[in-house]
C-alpha positions in Angstrom: -28.2 24.5 18.1 -24.9 25.0 20.0 -23.9 28.2 18.4 -22.8 31.7 19.4 -23.3 34.9 17.4 -20.1 37.0 17.6 -21.9 39.7 15.7 -24.6 39.9 18.4 -21.9 39.9 21.0 -20.3 42.9 19.3 -17.0 41.3 18.4 -17.6 41.3 14.6 -19.1 44.1 12.6 -22.7 43.7 11.3 -21.7 44.5 7.7 -19.9 41.2 7.4 -16.4 42.8 7.0 -15.0 41.0 10.1 -12.8 38.0 9.8 -11.8 35.1 12.1 -8.1 34.4 11.8 -7.8 31.6 14.3 -9.9 28.9 15.9 -8.8 26.2 18.4 -10.8 23.8 20.6 -9.5 23.6 24.2 -11.0 20.4 25.6 -9.6 20.9 29.2 -11.3 24.3 29.4 -14.4 23.0 27.6 -14.4 26.0 25.3 -13.2 27.3 21.9 -10.6 30.0 21.5 -11.3 32.4 18.7 -9.1 35.2 17.3 -10.5 38.0 15.2 -8.7 40.2 12.7 -9.6 43.2 14.9 -7.3 41.8 17.5 -9.7 40.2 20.0 -9.0 36.9 21.6 -12.2 35.2 22.8 -13.0 32.1 24.8 -16.4 30.8 23.8 -18.2 28.2 25.9 -20.7 26.4 23.6 -22.5 24.8 26.5 -23.3 28.0 28.5 -23.0 30.2 25.3 -20.8 32.6 27.2 -18.1 34.7 25.5 -15.1 36.0 27.4 -12.6 38.4 25.8 -9.2 37.5 27.4 -7.1 40.0 25.5 -6.9 42.5 22.6 -4.1 43.4 20.3 -4.5 47.0 19.1 -2.8 46.5 15.8 -5.0 43.6 14.9 -4.1 39.9 14.4 -3.1 38.1 11.2 -2.8 34.5 12.7 -3.3 32.6 15.9 -1.7 29.2 16.3 -1.5 26.9 19.3 1.3 24.4 19.9 0.5 20.7 19.6 0.5 20.3 23.4 -1.7 23.4 23.8 0.8 24.9 26.3 1.7 27.9 24.1 -0.1 30.1 21.7 1.6 32.2 19.0 0.1 35.4 17.7 1.1 37.2 14.6 0.1 40.9 14.9 -0.7 43.5 12.3 2.6 45.2 13.1 4.4 42.1 11.8 5.5 41.0 15.3 5.3 37.6 17.0 3.9 37.3 20.5 4.4 34.0 22.4 1.9 33.5 25.2 1.2 30.7 27.7 -2.1 28.8 27.7 -3.3 31.3 30.3 -2.6 34.1 27.9 0.4 35.5 29.8 2.9 37.0 27.4 6.4 35.4 27.3 8.1 37.4 24.7 7.6 39.5 21.5 9.8 39.7 18.4 9.8 41.2 15.0 9.6 38.4 12.5 11.5 40.2 9.7 15.1 39.9 10.8 18.4 40.2 9.0 20.1 37.6 11.1 20.1 34.0 9.9 19.6 32.5 13.3 21.5 30.3 15.8 22.0 27.5 13.2 24.0 29.6 10.8 26.4 27.6 8.8 30.1 28.0 9.8 32.7 28.6 7.1 35.7 26.2 7.6 38.1 28.3 5.7 38.4 26.2 2.6 39.5 29.0 0.3 37.5 31.3 -2.1 34.5 30.3 -4.1 36.5 30.5 -7.3 39.0 27.8 -6.1 36.5 25.3 -4.6 35.4 22.1 -6.4 32.0 22.5 -8.0 31.3 19.0 -9.2 29.2 18.4 -12.3 28.3 22.2 -12.5 31.8 23.0 -13.6 34.0 26.1 -13.0 31.4 28.4 -14.4 29.4 27.8 -11.2 31.8 30.1 -9.4 31.0 33.0 -11.6 27.3 32.4 -11.8 25.1 35.2 -10.5 22.8 34.5 -7.7 19.3 33.6 -8.8 17.0 36.6 -8.6 14.2 36.0 -6.1 10.9 37.1 -7.7 8.0 38.5 -5.6 5.2 36.3 -4.4 2.5 35.3 -6.8 -0.3 37.7 -7.5 -2.9 35.4 -5.9 -0.9 35.1 -2.7 -3.0 36.5 0.2 0.2 37.9 1.8 -0.9 36.5 5.2 1.7 34.8 7.5 1.5 31.0 7.8 2.5 29.2 11.0 3.4 25.5 11.4 4.5 23.8 14.6 6.7 20.7 14.7 5.0 17.7 16.1 6.8 17.9 19.5 6.0 21.6 19.9 9.7 22.5 20.3 9.9 24.6 17.2 7.6 26.7 15.1 8.0 27.9 11.5 6.6 31.2 10.2 6.2 31.9 6.4 5.8 35.6 5.7 6.3 38.0 2.7 9.6 40.0 3.0 8.9 43.7 2.8 12.2 44.3 0.9 12.0 41.7 -1.9 8.2 40.9 -1.8 9.1 37.2 -1.7 8.2 34.7 1.0 10.8 33.5 3.5 10.4 30.8 6.2 12.0 31.4 9.6 12.2 28.8 12.4 11.9 29.8 16.0 12.1 27.9 19.3 9.6 28.1 22.2 11.3 31.2 23.6 11.1 32.9 20.2 14.8 32.7 19.6 15.4 32.6 15.8 17.0 29.3 14.8 17.3 29.5 11.0 16.1 31.3 7.8 15.3 29.5 4.6 17.6 29.9 1.6 16.2 32.1 -1.2 13.6 30.1 -3.0 12.2 31.7 -6.2 8.4 31.4 -6.4 7.9 30.1 -2.9 4.2 30.2 -2.1 2.0 30.6 1.0 1.2 26.9 1.9 3.3 25.6 4.9 3.1 22.3 6.8 5.6 20.8 9.2 5.8 17.0 9.2 4.6 15.8 12.7 7.6 13.4 12.8 9.8 16.5 12.6 12.1 15.8 9.7 10.8 18.2 7.0 8.6 21.1 6.2 6.5 21.2 3.1 5.6 24.2 1.0 5.0 24.9 -2.7 7.1 26.6 -5.4 6.2 27.9 -8.8 9.0 27.2 -11.2 9.4 28.5 -14.8 8.0 25.3 -16.3 6.2 23.4 -13.5 4.5 23.6 -10.1 6.3 21.7 -7.3 5.8 20.7 -3.7 9.2 21.4 -2.0 10.6 20.2 1.3 12.9 22.1 3.6 15.0 21.0 6.6 14.9 22.8 9.9 18.2 24.6 8.9 16.3 26.2 6.0 17.9 24.2 3.1 15.8 22.6 0.4 15.6 18.8 0.6 13.7 17.2 -2.3 10.5 18.0 -4.2 7.8 16.5 -6.5 5.8 18.0 -9.3 2.0 18.5 -9.2 0.1 17.1 -12.2 -1.1 20.5 -13.5 0.2 23.0 -16.0 2.1 26.1 -14.7 -0.4 28.8 -13.7 -3.4 26.4 -13.8 -4.0 26.0 -10.0 -3.1 27.6 -6.7 -2.3 25.6 -3.5 -4.4 26.8 -0.6 -3.2 24.5 2.1 -0.9 21.5 2.8 -1.7 19.1 5.6 0.1 16.1 7.1 -1.8 13.4 8.7 -1.0 12.4 12.3 1.5 9.7 11.5 3.3 11.7 8.8 2.5 9.1 6.0 0.0 11.1 3.9 0.3 14.7 2.6 -3.1 16.3 1.7 -3.1 19.1 -0.8 -6.0 21.5 -1.2 -5.9 23.1 -4.7 -8.1 25.5 -6.6 -8.2 26.6 -10.2 -7.0 30.1 -10.8 -9.9 32.2 -11.9 -9.9 32.9 -15.6 -13.6 33.7 -15.9 -15.2 36.0 -13.3 -18.7 34.5 -14.0 -17.5 30.9 -13.2 -16.4 29.5 -9.9 -13.1 27.7 -9.8 -12.8 23.9 -9.5 -11.6 22.6 -6.2 -9.5 19.5 -5.6 -8.1 17.5 -2.7 -5.1 15.2 -3.4 -3.5 12.7 -1.1 0.2 11.9 -1.7 2.4 9.2 -0.1 6.0 8.3 -0.6 8.0 5.1 -0.9 11.4 4.3 -2.2 12.0 8.1 -2.6 9.1 8.4 -5.0 5.9 10.4 -4.4 2.6 8.8 -5.5 -0.7 10.6 -6.0 -2.9 7.9 -4.4 -6.4 9.6 -4.2 -7.9 12.6 -6.0 -11.2 14.2 -4.9 -12.8 16.6 -7.5 -15.4 18.9 -5.9 -16.3 20.7 -9.1 -17.2 24.4 -9.4 -20.6 24.6 -7.7 -20.8 27.2 -5.0 -22.3 24.8 -2.4 -19.4 22.4 -3.0 -16.6 24.9 -2.4 -14.2 23.9 0.3 -14.2 25.9 3.5 -12.0 23.7 5.8 -9.9 20.6 5.5 -8.6 18.8 8.6 -6.9 15.5 9.5 -8.2 13.7 12.5 -5.7 14.0 15.4 -6.5 10.6 16.8 -7.4 8.4 13.8 -4.5 8.9 11.3 -6.4 8.0 8.1 -9.6 10.0 8.7 -10.0 13.3 6.8 -12.7 15.9 7.7 -14.0 18.2 5.0 -16.5 21.1 5.3 -18.1 22.6 2.2 -19.7 26.0 1.6 -23.3 24.7 1.8 -22.7 23.3 5.3 -22.0 19.9 3.7 -19.7 17.8 6.0 -17.8 14.9 4.6 -15.7 12.4 6.5 -13.3 10.0 4.7 -11.7 6.9 6.2 -8.8 5.3 4.2 -6.8 2.2 4.7 -3.9 0.5 2.8 -4.7 -2.3 0.5 -2.7 -4.4 -2.0 -4.3 -4.9 -5.5 -3.3 -8.3 -6.9 -4.6 -11.0 -9.1 -6.9 -13.4 -7.3 -6.6 -16.6 -9.3 -4.4 -19.7 -8.8 -3.9 -21.2 -12.2 -3.7 -18.4 -14.8 -0.4 -17.2 -16.1 -1.1 -13.6 -15.0 -2.1 -14.2 -11.3 1.0 -12.8 -9.8 0.4 -9.3 -11.1 0.3 -6.5 -8.5 -0.9 -3.0 -9.4 0.0 0.3 -7.8 -1.7 3.7 -8.2 0.5 6.5 -9.3 -1.6 9.5 -10.3 -3.1 9.0 -13.7 -0.9 5.9 -14.2 -1.2 2.3 -13.0 2.1 0.5 -12.4 1.8 -3.2 -12.8 4.5 -5.7 -11.8 4.4 -9.3 -12.9 6.1 -11.1 -10.0 6.3 -14.3 -12.0 8.7 -12.4 -14.3 10.7 -10.2 -11.9 10.5 -9.0 -8.3 11.1 -5.3 -8.4 9.7 -2.6 -6.1 7.6 0.3 -7.3 8.1 2.8 -8.8 9.8 0.3 -11.1 7.3 -2.0 -12.8 6.8 -4.5 -15.7 4.5 -2.1 -17.6 2.3 0.9 -16.9 -1.2 1.9 -18.0 -1.9 5.6 -18.8 -5.5 6.8 -18.2 -7.1 10.2 -18.8 -7.6 11.2 -15.1 -6.2 10.4 -11.7 -6.9 6.8 -10.6 -8.8 6.2 -7.3 -9.2 2.4 -7.4 -7.9 -0.7 -9.2 -9.5 -4.1 -9.2 -8.6 -7.4 -10.9 -11.1 -9.8 -12.4 -12.4 -12.3 -9.9 -12.7 -15.0 -12.5 -9.6 -17.3 -12.1 -9.4 -17.8 -15.8 -9.0 -14.0 -16.4 -7.3 -13.0 -13.2 -4.8 -10.8 -15.0 -7.6 -8.5 -16.5 -8.1 -5.3 -14.5 -10.5 -2.4 -14.2 -9.5 1.1 -13.3 -11.9 3.6 -11.6 -10.8 7.2 -12.0 -11.7 10.5 -10.4 -14.3 11.2 -13.1 -16.2 8.0 -12.2 -15.1 6.2 -15.4 -14.2 2.5 -15.5 -11.5 1.5 -17.9 -11.0 -2.2 -18.7 -7.8 -3.8 -19.7 -7.8 -7.4 -20.9 -5.3 -10.1 -21.9 -6.0 -12.0 -25.1 -4.9 -12.4 -28.6 -2.2 -9.8 -29.5 -3.7 -7.0 -31.5 -1.8 -5.7 -34.6 -1.8 -2.0 -33.7 0.1 -0.8 -30.7 -1.9 0.3 -27.6 -0.6 3.8 -26.8 -2.0 3.6 -23.2 0.3 0.6 -22.3 4.0 1.2 -21.9 6.7 -1.2 -20.9 8.5 -0.5 -17.6 12.0 -1.0 -16.3 11.8 -4.9 -16.4 9.1 -5.4 -19.1 11.6 -5.8 -21.9 14.9 -4.7 -23.4 13.5 -1.8 -25.4 13.1 -3.8 -28.6 11.2 -6.9 -27.6 8.6 -7.3 -24.8 9.6 -10.0 -22.2 6.1 -10.4 -20.9 2.6 -10.3 -22.4 0.8 -7.0 -21.8 -2.9 -6.3 -21.8 -4.7 -3.9 -24.1 -7.4 -1.3 -23.6 -10.8 -3.0 -24.1 -13.5 -0.5 -23.2 -14.3 2.6 -21.1 -17.6 3.0 -19.3 -19.2 5.8 -17.4 -20.8 5.2 -14.0 -23.6 7.8 -13.7 -25.6 6.7 -10.7 -26.7 10.2 -9.9 -28.9 10.3 -13.1 -30.7 7.2 -11.8 -31.1 8.2 -8.2 -31.6 12.0 -8.9 -29.1 12.9 -6.2 -25.7 14.6 -6.6 -22.8 12.4 -5.8 -20.0 13.4 -3.4 -16.3 13.1 -4.5 -15.2 9.5 -4.2 -18.9 8.6 -3.7 -18.3 5.2 -5.3 -16.0 2.7 -3.5 -15.2 -1.0 -3.3 -15.5 -1.6 -7.0 -15.6 -5.4 -7.6 -15.4 -7.1 -11.0 -17.6 -10.2 -10.7 -16.9 -13.5 -12.7 -19.9 -12.8 -15.0 -18.3 -9.5 -16.2 -20.7 -7.4 -14.1 -19.6 -4.9 -11.4 -20.5 -4.2 -7.8 -19.9 -0.8 -6.3 -20.9 0.8 -3.0 -22.4 4.3 -2.8 -23.6 6.4 0.0 -27.2 7.4 0.8 -28.0 11.0 1.8 -28.5 9.5 5.3 -25.1 9.1 6.8 -25.8 5.7 8.3 -27.0 4.0 5.1 -25.2 2.7 2.0 -26.3 1.5 -1.3 -25.0 -1.6 -3.2 -25.1 -1.0 -7.0 -25.0 -4.0 -9.3 -24.0 -2.7 -12.7 -23.8 -4.5 -16.1 -22.3 -3.6 -19.4 -24.7 -2.5 -22.1 -24.8 -4.2 -25.5 -21.9 -3.1 -27.7 -22.6 -0.2 -30.0 -20.4 0.2 -33.0 -18.5 3.5 -33.0 -19.4 4.4 -29.4 -16.2 5.2 -27.5 -17.7 5.6 -24.0 -21.0 4.0 -22.9 -22.8 4.2 -19.5 -23.1 1.1 -17.4 -26.6 -0.2 -16.8 -28.0 -0.5 -13.3 -29.2 -4.1 -12.8 -30.1 -3.7 -9.2 -29.6 -1.4 -6.2 -29.9 -2.7 -2.7 -30.1 -0.4 0.3 -28.0 -1.4 3.2 -28.9 -0.5 6.8 -25.4 0.6 7.9 -22.2 1.9 6.5 -20.3 -0.6 4.3 -16.6 -0.4 5.2 -15.2 -3.4 3.2 -16.2 -5.8 0.5 -14.5 -9.0 -0.7 -15.2 -11.7 -3.2 -13.8 -15.3 -3.3 -12.6 -16.3 -6.8 -13.1 -20.0 -5.8 -16.6 -20.0 -4.3 -17.7 -16.8 -6.0 -19.1 -15.6 -2.7 -19.4 -11.8 -1.9 -19.2 -10.6 1.7 -19.8 -7.1 3.0 -18.7 -5.7 6.4 -20.6 -2.9 8.0 -19.3 -0.3 10.4 -21.0 -2.1 13.4 -19.1 -5.3 12.6 -22.0 -7.1 11.0 -21.1 -9.3 8.0 -23.6 -9.7 5.1 -23.5 -12.2 2.2 -24.7 -10.9 -1.3 -26.2 -13.7 -3.3 -25.5 -12.1 -6.7 -26.0 -15.3 -8.8 -29.7 -15.7 -7.7 -32.5 -14.7 -10.1 -33.2 -11.9 -7.7 -30.0 -11.0 -5.8 -30.5 -10.4 -2.1 -28.5 -9.6 1.0 -28.6 -11.9 4.0 -26.6 -12.2 7.2 -23.4 -14.3 7.1 -23.9 -17.4 9.3 -21.6 -20.0 10.6 -22.2 -23.7 10.3 -24.0 -23.7 13.6 -26.4 -21.0 12.3 -25.2 -18.0 14.4 -24.8 -14.6 12.7 -21.2 -13.4 12.3 -20.3 -10.0 13.7 -16.7 -8.7 14.0 -16.1 -7.2 17.5 -13.9 -4.5 15.9 -13.9 -3.0 12.4 -11.5 -4.8 10.1 -9.4 -3.0 7.4 -8.6 -6.2 5.5 -11.1 -9.0 4.9 -10.8 -12.2 2.8 -12.8 -15.4 2.3 -11.4 -19.0 2.5 -12.3 -22.5 3.6 -11.3 -24.1 6.9 -12.0 -27.8 7.1 -14.6 -27.5 4.4 -16.5 -24.5 5.9 -16.3 -21.1 4.2 -15.2 -18.5 6.7 -14.4 -14.8 6.6 -11.0 -13.5 7.8 -10.6 -10.0 9.2 -7.6 -7.9 10.4 -8.0 -4.7 12.3 -5.6 -1.7 12.2 -4.6 -2.8 15.8 -3.2 -6.1 14.5 -6.2 -8.2 15.9 -7.0 -11.1 13.6 -10.4 -12.7 13.4 -11.8 -15.9 11.8 -15.5 -15.2 11.6 -16.1 -13.5 15.0 -13.4 -15.5 16.9 -10.2 -13.6 17.7 -7.3 -16.0 17.0 -4.4 -13.6 17.4 -3.6 -10.0 18.5 -0.1 -9.5 16.9 -0.8 -10.0 13.1 0.4 -7.3 10.8 -0.7 -8.8 7.4 -2.1 -12.1 6.0 -2.7 -13.8 2.8 -4.4 -17.1 1.7 -3.2 -19.5 -1.0 -4.9 -22.8 -1.8 -5.3 -24.5 1.5 -2.6 -22.3 3.2 -2.9 -19.2 5.5 0.2 -17.0 5.8 0.6 -14.3 8.4 3.3 -11.9 9.5 3.5 -10.9 13.2 4.8 -8.2 15.4 7.6 -10.5 16.6 9.0 -10.4 13.0 8.1 -13.9 11.9 6.1 -15.3 8.9 3.9 -18.2 9.8 2.2 -20.6 7.5 -0.7 -22.9 8.4 -2.5 -25.6 6.4 -6.3 -25.0 6.5 -7.1 -28.4 5.0 -7.5 -30.6 8.2 -7.6 -28.1 11.0 -10.0 -26.1 13.2 -10.2 -22.5 14.3 -9.2 -23.6 17.8 -6.1 -25.3 16.4 -5.2 -22.1 14.5 -5.7 -20.1 17.6 -3.4 -22.4 19.6 -0.8 -22.3 16.8 -0.7 -18.5 16.6 -0.6 -18.0 20.4 2.1 -20.6 21.2 5.8 -19.9 20.6 6.8 -22.4 17.9 10.3 -23.9 17.9 12.7 -22.1 15.6 13.2 -25.2 13.4 9.5 -25.6 12.9 8.3 -25.6 9.3 5.5 -23.3 10.3 7.6 -20.3 11.5 10.3 -18.3 9.7 12.0 -15.2 10.8 11.7 -12.1 8.6 12.9 -8.5 8.7 11.3 -6.1 11.1 8.1 -4.5 9.7 7.7 -7.0 6.8 4.3 -7.3 5.2 3.0 -9.8 2.7 2.5 -8.4 -0.8 1.5 -11.5 -2.8 2.3 -15.1 -3.4 3.3 -16.5 -6.7 0.9 -19.4 -7.5 2.4 -22.7 -8.8 5.7 -21.5 -7.2 7.2 -21.2 -3.8 7.8 -17.4 -3.7 6.3 -15.2 -1.0 6.9 -11.5 -1.7 7.3 -9.2 1.3 7.6 -5.4 1.5 9.7 -3.6 4.1 8.7 -0.3 5.7 11.2 1.6 3.6 9.5 0.3 0.4 11.9 -2.4 -0.9 10.9 -5.9 -1.6 12.2 -9.3 -0.5 11.4 -12.8 -1.6 11.3 -15.7 0.8 10.5 -19.4 0.2 8.5 -20.5 3.2 9.4 -24.1 4.0 5.8 -25.2 4.4 4.9 -23.9 0.9 8.0 -25.4 -0.6 7.3 -28.8 0.7 3.7 -28.7 -0.4 4.6 -27.5 -3.9 7.4 -30.2 -4.2 4.9 -32.9 -3.2 2.6 -31.7 -6.0 5.4 -31.8 -8.5 6.5 -35.2 -7.4 3.0 -36.6 -7.7 3.1 -35.7 -11.4 5.8 -38.4 -11.7 8.5 -37.3 -14.2 7.0 -34.3 -15.9 8.9 -31.8 -13.7 11.8 -33.9 -12.4 14.5 -31.4 -13.5 12.7 -28.4 -12.1 11.9 -30.2 -8.8 15.5 -31.3 -8.4 16.8 -27.8 -8.9 14.3 -26.3 -6.5 15.2 -28.9 -3.8 18.9 -28.3 -4.3 18.6 -24.5 -4.2 16.3 -24.4 -1.2 18.2 -27.1 0.7 15.4 -29.7 0.8 16.9 -33.2 1.5 17.0 -35.2 -1.8 15.8 -38.4 0.0 12.3 -36.9 -0.4 12.5 -37.8 -4.1 12.1 -41.4 -3.0 10.4 -41.1 0.4 7.4 -39.1 -0.6 5.8 -42.2 -2.2 8.1 -45.3 -1.8 5.3 -47.9 -2.2 4.6 -46.8 -5.7 8.3 -47.2 -6.5 8.6 -50.7 -5.0 5.5 -52.2 -6.5 6.3 -50.8 -10.0 10.0 -51.5 -9.8 10.5 -53.4 -13.0 7.7 -51.7 -15.0 7.4 -48.0 -14.4 10.3 -47.1 -12.2 13.0 -48.3 -14.5 11.6 -46.1 -17.3 11.2 -43.2 -14.8 14.8 -43.6 -13.6 16.1 -43.2 -17.2 14.0 -40.1 -17.6 15.2 -38.8 -14.3 18.8 -39.2 -15.3 18.3 -37.7 -18.7 16.5 -34.6 -17.3 19.1 -34.0 -14.6 21.9 -34.6 -17.1 24.7 -33.8 -14.7 27.1 -36.2 -13.1 27.7 -33.8 -10.2 24.0 -33.6 -9.4 23.6 -37.4 -9.6 26.5 -37.8 -7.2 24.9 -35.2 -4.9 21.8 -37.3 -4.9 23.8 -40.5 -4.0 25.7 -38.8 -1.2 22.5 -37.7 0.5 20.8 -41.1 0.5 20.1 -42.6 3.9 18.0 -45.5 5.2 16.0 -43.0 7.2 12.4 -42.1 6.2 12.5 -38.3 5.9 8.8 -37.9 5.7 8.7 -39.1 9.4 11.9 -37.5 10.7 12.7 -34.2 9.0 9.4 -33.4 7.2 6.6 -34.9 9.4 4.0 -32.6 8.0 4.0 -34.5 4.7 2.5 -37.5 6.3 0.1 -35.6 8.6 2.3 -35.9 11.7 3.6 -33.1 13.7 6.4 -34.8 15.6 9.8 -35.3 14.0 11.5 -38.5 15.2 14.3 -40.3 13.4 12.9 -43.6 12.0 14.4 -46.3 9.9 12.8 -46.9 6.6 10.3 -49.7 6.4 12.4 -51.1 3.5 15.9 -51.5 4.9 17.3 -51.9 1.4 16.3 -48.4 0.3 19.8 -47.2 -0.5 20.9 -50.4 -2.2 17.7 -50.5 -4.2 18.1 -47.0 -5.6 21.8 -47.4 -6.3 21.3 -50.7 -8.3 18.4 -49.3 -10.3 20.1 -46.0 -11.2 23.4 -47.7 -11.9 21.8 -50.1 -14.4 20.0 -47.2 -16.0 23.2 -45.2 -16.4 25.0 -48.2 -17.9 22.3 -48.5 -20.5 22.3 -44.8 -21.3 26.0 -43.9 -21.5 28.4 -45.8 -19.3 31.3 -43.6 -20.4 29.6 -40.3 -19.5 28.3 -41.5 -16.2 31.4 -43.4 -15.2 31.9 -41.4 -12.0 28.3 -41.7 -11.0 28.4 -45.5 -11.6 31.4 -45.8 -9.3 29.6 -43.7 -6.7 26.6 -46.0 -6.8 28.9 -49.0 -6.0 30.6 -47.2 -3.1 27.4 -45.9 -1.6 25.8 -49.4 -1.2 25.8 -51.0 2.2 28.2 -52.8 2.4 30.2 -50.9 -0.3 31.1 -52.9 -3.4 34.6 -51.6 -3.5 36.1 -54.6 -5.4 33.6 -54.2 -8.2 34.3 -50.4 -8.3 38.0 -51.0 -8.5 37.5 -53.5 -11.3 35.6 -50.8 -13.2 38.4 -48.4 -12.7 40.9 -51.0 -13.8 38.9 -51.6 -16.9 39.1 -47.9 -17.9 42.9 -48.1 -18.3 
């Protein structure tokens, strides 16, 4: 083992009273720097097992902290001084960290009169006479040790320490030469945790308020700038540490119950918080329980891989968690609830029905309240029930919500959101709580489960569940196939039955299921893709193979996978965190930021700020590769420019909406031309059932109205005196607007627009102006529609009848003038 005993070397006492106050790996020197509470600074070479004492501080050390670039090291001594040293341990300067001066960034008074005469806004005039809030001493559980946090660029360092005069904590910001920059404003109840956002904008700490426990943010000048409340009662927990990940997107909080029973160990928690649209979401919650071997010792974000978290427990149990972003949305294409998207927000699930309204979270259509923090949401993979969803919480319970016949009593766990109704009447149908199940795999396997030990929950079409667990061996996973037990009257919470467990030689890093083909695919950490045949009498795992029989293996791990069909063959799509996009094991693009599939279409967003749409019906992987790599012309139906950083959230089936999310959290809706044309063609093929809706869509989205005739002219010509005359009357009655009928007449041209403006509708890719095969197209439509309007209501449609005469080639002006003369 590569270990060194500091007790044997004489740097720590044998009675175990010694303490290590700082530890830093120095890769360039191939050693580890250790600081002890006795004041020794040691360099330990784990290869040669040599220990070198490079310095000693007589007053002892409270903290040692290296700058992010490892060029400087800051020591906090027992005499409450700060010592800044170089990487070679040469002292630069020493300062007392309790100072009365504010710092160089002290605010300057501009001479705007006395406090009593200034404007105080909503607080009123009494704010001028209000006494300053008394700053209470630090909490009883505070360890009184200084905390140090560097800014990401290493230019500034913040030190949180207990003030000897007030007993409360203050945060001071220093530069690299230990020149004081600022001192935090008095914050009652400020606690020990401190973390500076690597991007440099804010520092995070915690504050205990009279009625709640908050995480607060401070600017470099010491002023408070926002907060959010922890989901615990006041005095229930203490916050040991706050940690930002490398790209400043996730804040990890290490919490521990305050001891109320000396004979019982406190529960430990790790929570992951993210922000969007100025709202903080609790996205993941890891509960470690109160067993001594599961007590946390250390928590650390990976400096290279932003979404990897390292955890070390008391019993030398090491855990490594990798996260990635995913969008939970309905998977069907024909149900009325397929455009639902769910967002985790602590113990709530925020659901937005995009068919009803496009609003960004934290606004939603309705929200579901569960008993514990939510860790995963999945929608039903059966297209007929794609709005039903299952919620997996931190206590390994699965709560099912289903749509169906409206129940008489009100479901207290479902509450309408900002756009769900007007407060009196619901504008959308909401699901109701169906059942809650426990997942107790440990009782079957006999092994204790780590926090978040179950992942990739999938709700199969036959109402059974798939979930992936971890074997004790790090490189092995287990696929559990769970089924619901028979219903027992009066039982509130039943345990899911284990139908089958399959060992997987490798670590499962993604799982996806196709609602169309009902195929389940698993991706392993080495890139191998497996297919789970769950509908067989004895479900088995087998390698995913292409049509040629070769096994599929992704060259790089993909954070998003999906199944679709290309030219009749089912393939697996994969996207890495480095924007590399794969179809099976073929890399087709290296600039894709997100993708989604809908019917026979593939939509992608790119680093060049475009949204591209491809038809998968009659194409090949090589054609897609060529289309994604070539620069398409701006007027192409395939490419559309979007805002920088846009990512696809979902598509609204049976509609033309594509919902995109911007980096700052807001949503935008676009109508991609390729999807619009395909949807209009489907509506037109239904003849007259959706004429009014189709016409309005074409008018709003600037689709040339000639398409109403050109999409299928032969059917119109052959059925001219039988079907089309009846259809024209229906067309006119549904539009029911003289202005819209005139608009249709004015756009009519002899040109065939399926070959010129919209060549994709006839399978061609080249747009060339061509005359219509029937040279009397305009005259034909004008005559038929004029006759229909004269039969329906010649007085109401008088202007449209005149327009029909004038639009003909040559214009029948004399006839139109006679009509006008007859109106006198």
